C-alpha positions in Angstrom: -21.1 -16.6 -2.4 -18.8 -18.5 -0.2 -15.4 -17.1 0.8 -11.9 -18.6 1.2 -9.3 -17.2 3.6 -5.9 -18.3 4.9 -4.7 -17.9 8.5 -1.2 -18.5 9.7 -0.9 -20.7 12.8 2.1 -22.1 14.8 2.5 -25.2 12.6 1.9 -23.6 9.2 -1.3 -22.3 7.6 -5.0 -23.1 7.7 -7.6 -22.4 5.1 -11.1 -21.5 6.0 -14.2 -21.7 3.8 -17.1 -19.6 5.1 -20.6 -18.7 4.0 -24.0 -17.7 5.2 -26.2 -20.8 5.2 -28.9 -20.2 2.6 -28.0 -16.5 2.0 -27.3 -13.3 3.8 -29.7 -13.9 6.7 -28.5 -17.4 7.5 -26.1 -18.6 10.1 -22.4 -18.2 9.4 -20.7 -21.5 8.6 -17.0 -22.1 8.7 -15.0 -25.2 7.7 -11.2 -25.4 8.3 -8.7 -27.2 6.1 -5.1 -28.1 6.6 -2.2 -26.4 4.9 -1.8 -29.3 2.4 -5.5 -29.2 1.5 -5.8 -25.9 -0.4 -7.2 -27.7 -3.5 -9.7 -29.5 -1.3 -10.8 -26.1 0.3 -11.3 -24.6 -3.1 -13.4 -27.6 -4.3 -15.5 -27.4 -1.2 -16.0 -23.7 -1.7 -17.2 -24.3 -5.3 -19.6 -27.1 -4.1 -21.1 -24.9 -1.4 -21.8 -22.2 -4.0 -23.3 -24.8 -6.4 -25.6 -25.9 -3.5 -27.0 -22.3 -3.1 -24.7 -21.5 -0.2 -25.9 -24.5 1.8 -24.2 -27.5 3.3 -23.7 -30.2 0.6 -25.3 -33.6 1.1 -23.2 -36.6 1.9 -23.6 -37.9 -1.7 -22.5 -34.5 -3.1 -19.4 -34.5 -0.9 -18.5 -38.0 -2.0 -18.9 -37.0 -5.6 -16.5 -34.2 -5.2 -13.9 -36.3 -3.3 -14.8 -34.6 -0.1 -16.1 -37.5 1.9 -14.0 -36.7 4.9 -15.5 -33.3 5.3 -17.9 -33.7 8.3 -20.1 -31.1 9.8 -19.5 -30.6 13.5 -20.7 -28.2 16.1 -17.5 -26.2 15.7 -18.3 -25.6 12.0 -20.8 -22.9 13.0 -19.5 -19.6 14.2 -21.8 -17.7 16.5 -22.6 -14.2 15.8 -21.6 -11.4 18.2 -24.3 -10.9 20.9 -27.1 -8.9 19.4 -28.4 -5.9 21.4 -31.9 -4.6 21.0 -32.0 -1.0 20.1 -33.4 0.3 23.5 -32.8 3.5 25.4 -29.2 3.6 26.6 -28.3 2.7 30.2 -29.1 5.4 32.8 -27.3 3.7 35.7 -23.7 5.0 35.8 -22.6 1.8 37.4 -23.5 -0.3 34.4 -20.6 -2.6 33.5 -18.3 -1.2 30.8 -19.0 -4.2 28.5 -22.7 -3.4 28.5 -22.2 0.3 27.9 -19.8 -0.5 25.0 -22.4 -2.8 23.3 -25.1 -0.2 23.7 -22.7 2.3 22.1 -22.2 0.0 19.1 -25.9 -0.7 18.8 -26.6 3.0 18.6 -23.9 3.5 15.9 -25.4 0.7 13.9 -28.8 2.2 14.2 -27.5 5.5 13.0 -25.6 3.9 10.1 -22.2 5.1 11.4 -20.9 1.5 11.8 -21.6 -1.3 9.4 -20.3 -4.5 7.9 -16.8 -5.6 8.8 -16.5 -2.7 11.3 -19.1 -4.3 13.5 -17.4 -7.7 13.7 -14.0 -6.0 14.2 -15.3 -4.0 17.1 -16.8 -7.0 18.9 -13.6 -9.0 18.3 -11.4 -6.4 19.8 -13.8 -5.7 22.7 -14.1 -9.3 23.7 -10.4 -10.2 23.2 -8.6 -7.1 24.6 -11.0 -5.2 26.8 -13.7 -7.4 28.4 -11.3 -9.7 30.3 -9.8 -6.6 32.1 -12.5 -3.9 32.1 -15.7 -5.5 31.1 -17.2 -6.1 34.6 -16.0 -2.7 36.0 -18.7 -0.1 36.7 -18.5 2.4 33.9 -18.4 5.5 36.2 -15.7 3.9 38.5 -13.0 3.4 35.9 -10.1 5.7 36.5 -7.3 7.0 34.3 -4.8 5.1 36.4 -6.8 1.9 35.8 -6.7 2.5 32.0 -3.0 3.0 32.1 -2.7 -0.3 33.9 -4.9 -1.9 31.2 -2.6 -0.6 28.5 0.4 -1.9 30.4 -1.2 -5.4 30.6 -1.8 -5.5 26.8 1.9 -4.5 26.3 3.0 -7.2 28.7 0.9 -9.7 26.7 3.0 -8.9 23.6 0.7 -6.4 21.8 2.5 -3.8 19.8 2.0 -0.1 20.7 0.2 0.5 17.4 -2.2 -2.4 18.1 -2.9 -1.0 21.6 -3.5 2.4 20.1 -5.9 1.0 17.6 -7.9 -0.9 20.3 -7.9 2.3 22.5 -9.0 4.5 19.7 -11.7 2.3 18.2 -13.1 0.4 21.2 -12.5 2.3 24.4 -12.1 6.0 23.8 -15.3 6.4 21.8 -17.3 4.7 24.6 -16.1 7.1 27.2 -16.8 10.1 24.9 -20.3 8.8 24.2 -20.9 8.1 27.9 -20.0 11.7 28.9 -22.7 13.2 26.6 -26.5 13.2 26.8 -28.3 10.4 24.9 -30.3 10.7 21.8 -33.5 11.0 23.8 -32.0 13.3 26.4 -30.8 10.6 28.8 -28.3 12.0 31.3 -24.6 11.4 30.9 -23.2 8.3 32.6 -20.1 10.1 33.7 -19.2 13.7 34.5 -15.6 13.4 33.2 -13.7 11.6 30.5 -10.6 9.8 31.8 -9.0 9.2 28.4 -7.3 12.6 27.9 -5.2 11.8 31.1 -4.1 8.4 29.7 -0.9 8.8 27.6 -0.8 7.0 24.3 1.4 3.9 24.2 4.8 4.8 23.0 6.1 3.1 19.9 9.2 1.1 20.2 11.1 3.2 17.7 11.0 0.4 15.1 12.5 1.5 11.8 11.4 -0.3 8.7 14.5 -2.2 7.5 15.5 -2.3 3.9 17.6 -4.2 1.5 20.6 -1.9 1.5 23.3 -3.5 -0.7 23.7 -5.6 -3.8 24.9 -8.5 -1.7 21.8 -8.4 0.4 19.7 -8.2 -2.8 21.4 -11.3 -4.1 20.7 -13.3 -0.9 17.1 -12.1 -0.9 16.5 -13.1 -4.5 18.1 -16.5 -4.1 15.9 -17.1 -1.0 12.8 -16.3 -2.9 13.4 -18.9 -5.5 14.7 -21.4 -3.0 11.1 -21.7 -1.7 10.4 -23.6 -5.0 7.3 -21.5 -5.5 8.3 -19.6 -8.7 5.0 -17.6 -8.9 5.5 -16.3 -5.4 9.1 -15.4 -6.2 8.3 -13.7 -9.5 5.5 -11.7 -7.8 7.9 -10.6 -5.0 10.5 -9.5 -7.6 7.9 -7.4 -9.3 7.1 -5.7 -6.0 10.7 -4.9 -5.3 11.5 -3.8 -8.9 8.6 -1.4 -9.0 8.1 -0.3 -5.4 4.4 -1.2 -5.7 2.1 -2.4 -2.9 0.9 -6.0 -2.6 -2.6 -5.1 -3.9 -1.2 -3.3 -6.9 0.8 -6.3 -8.0 -1.8 -8.9 -7.1 -4.4 -7.0 -9.2 -2.1 -6.2 -12.1 -3.4 -7.3 -15.5 -1.0 -8.3 -18.2 -2.1 -5.4 -20.4 -0.9 -2.9 -17.7 2.6 -3.5 -18.8 4.1 -1.4 -21.6 7.1 -3.5 -22.5 8.4 -1.1 -25.2 8.6 1.8 -22.7 9.5 -0.4 -19.6 6.6 0.8 -17.5 3.5 -0.5 -15.8 0.3 1.5 -15.5 -1.4 1.2 -12.1 -5.1 1.6 -12.6 -6.6 -1.3 -10.6 -5.8 -3.1 -7.4 -6.7 -6.3 -5.5 -8.7 -5.5 -2.4 -10.5 -7.3 0.4 -14.2 -6.7 1.1 -16.0 -6.7 4.4 -16.5 -10.5 4.1 -12.8 -11.0 3.6 -13.2 -11.9 0.0 -10.6 -10.6 -2.5 -11.8 -8.8 -5.6 -10.5 -6.4 -8.2 -11.1 -2.7 -7.5 -11.0 -0.6 -10.7 -9.4 2.3 -9.0 -6.3 2.6 -6.7 -6.6 3.8 -3.1 -6.0 7.5 -3.9 -6.1 9.7 -7.0 -2.3 9.7 -7.0 -2.4 5.9 -7.1 -3.2 6.2 -10.9 0.3 6.3 -12.2 3.1 4.8 -14.3 5.9 3.0 -12.6 9.2 2.2 -14.2 11.0 -1.1 -13.8 14.5 -2.2 -14.7 14.9 -4.2 -17.9 16.4 -7.1 -16.0 12.9 -7.9 -14.8 11.5 -8.2 -18.4 12.0 -12.0 -18.3 9.7 -12.2 -15.2 6.8 -10.4 -17.0 7.5 -12.3 -20.3 7.2 -15.7 -18.6 4.0 -14.7 -16.7 2.2 -13.3 -19.8 3.3 -15.8 -22.5 0.3 -17.2 -24.3 -2.2 -15.6 -22.1 -5.0 -13.1 -22.5 -4.0 -9.5 -22.0 -7.0 -9.1 -19.7 -5.8 -11.8 -17.4 -4.0 -11.1 -14.1 -0.2 -11.2 -14.4 0.2 -13.4 -11.2 -2.3 -16.2 -10.5 -2.4 -19.3 -8.2 -2.4 -22.9 -9.4 -6.1 -22.7 -10.1 -5.9 -19.6 -12.2 -7.3 -17.3 -9.4 -6.1 -14.2 -7.7 -3.6 -14.7 -4.9 -4.9 -14.6 -1.3 -2.7 -12.4 0.9 -2.5 -14.9 3.7 -1.1 -17.5 1.3 1.4 -15.0 0.0 2.4 -14.2 3.6 3.0 -17.9 4.3 5.5 -18.1 1.5 7.0 -14.8 2.5 7.8 -16.2 5.9 9.3 -19.3 4.4 11.6 -17.2 2.2 12.6 -14.9 5.1 13.6 -18.0 7.1 15.8 -19.1 4.3 17.2 -15.6 3.9 18.1 -15.4 7.6 19.8 -18.8 7.4 21.8 -17.5 4.5 23.0 -14.5 6.4 20.5 -11.8 5.6 20.0 -10.5 9.2 17.1 -8.0 8.5 13.6 -7.9 9.8 11.9 -7.5 6.4 8.2 -7.4 5.5 6.5 -7.2 2.1 6.2 -3.4 2.7 10.0 -3.2 3.2 10.3 -3.7 -0.6 8.8 -0.3 -1.3 11.2 1.3 1.2 14.1 -0.6 -0.3 13.5 0.7 -3.8 12.7 4.2 -2.8 15.7 4.4 -0.5 17.9 3.2 -3.3 16.5 5.7 -5.8 16.9 8.6 -3.3 20.5 7.6 -2.8 21.0 7.9 -6.6 19.5 11.4 -6.4 16.4 10.7 -8.4 14.3 13.9 -8.3 11.6 14.0 -5.7 8.7 14.4 -8.2 9.7 11.1 -9.9 10.1 9.4 -6.5 6.6 10.6 -5.5 5.1 9.3 -8.7 6.9 5.9 -8.5 5.5 5.4 -5.0 2.0 6.7 -5.7 2.0 8.9 -2.6 -0.3 11.8 -2.2 1.5 15.2 -2.2 -0.3 18.4 -1.9 2.4 20.3 -3.8 1.2 18.7 -7.0 -2.3 18.6 -8.5 -3.4 15.5 -10.3 -6.3 15.0 -12.6 -8.4 11.8 -12.4 -5.9 10.0 -14.6 -2.2 10.7 -14.4 -0.6 11.3 -17.8 2.8 12.6 -16.6 5.6 10.5 -18.1 8.5 10.0 -15.7 11.3 12.1 -16.9 13.8 10.1 -14.8 12.8 6.7 -16.3 16.3 5.9 -17.5 17.9 7.0 -14.3 15.5 4.9 -12.2 16.2 1.9 -14.4 19.9 2.3 -14.1 19.8 2.8 -10.3 17.7 -0.3 -9.7 19.4 -2.5 -12.2 22.3 -3.7 -10.0 19.9 -5.4 -7.6 18.8 -7.7 -10.4 22.1 -8.3 -12.2 22.0 -12.0 -11.2 18.3 -12.5 -11.5 18.3 -14.4 -14.8 20.9 -16.9 -13.6 19.0 -17.5 -10.3 15.7 -18.1 -12.1 17.4 -20.5 -14.5 18.4 -22.8 -11.5 14.8 -23.3 -10.5 
């Protein structure tokens, strides 16, 4: 099957259709479409699949109204450099990049690394490590040099968390591997590991910001609907009202809602596979993810509108073609809404995950009991034991509803203006 992804760029968003020419063993093909051409990208994806995951002919492109889609050399994305599974290097002065690629090759051979992990490793290696350490002799790299490398990444704008991820997944394992004997008894490439002497990058102390007042909630809601994308706005309201994650709302079926009791049962989520295709996963991330979440009655109108006249098995929130939302597309609309919100006076650095923090912070302020808070969030807590399916009914349902209701007191009038 072909895949469709969205990527934010400086001037908006770009959609990419990608597939393996002729099947899994073929070359990886990628075609990019402009922000205004989502419908065209989806038609092209369908046509590629109809052609057996092959480039359509010129006549087929014309028949689908895609005559301006032309194959160029840039439409083929090269694979990461393959490395034959050979004995690992024995020369301690082998360049770091070569040692790193041998390390990955061995992990692939052992089955420790597979699928998306391989491409992620090569991407981080080539982008963040090779330009600075790639040509350096493996045995000559010092702790001071690695500290300088981390400082360069920070100066280039990488967040401490990103630097820590690159360090922990790309650099540190290679040094650990190089300090041990090989599978066939090859001698270590180094006598000491410099990584323990390299301090972890310090986080900047960023605190997730939340919607703290009813006035801020009003500005936030008005900004969502000011984007003129009602589906995006309704989806975001559902996330704020329930404290759920993006994948839980994107994968929410209509039948998950129990209108009479004012709860939503979380038992499936939207997830991204190793080929960056979104699909429905029939179980949440953790056992505690199976749960009921309470929502304020002011949000009933959102769910009523989204479920009216549709199958109970259908997803609550779908795009214009009736498919699941792609996160990158959601992120694009989120950024538009946040720009409107800032222009309207909401001076907060909010992310979609801020919505969970906002609701849980509000409920905690209203002294909702900790057990009910933990269930609403779906967090794992070793103090409680859960069966495969959670049957506990939230004893604080009325209190949660009452606490969250003020944020949505003007929701109906705001939605009526759109």
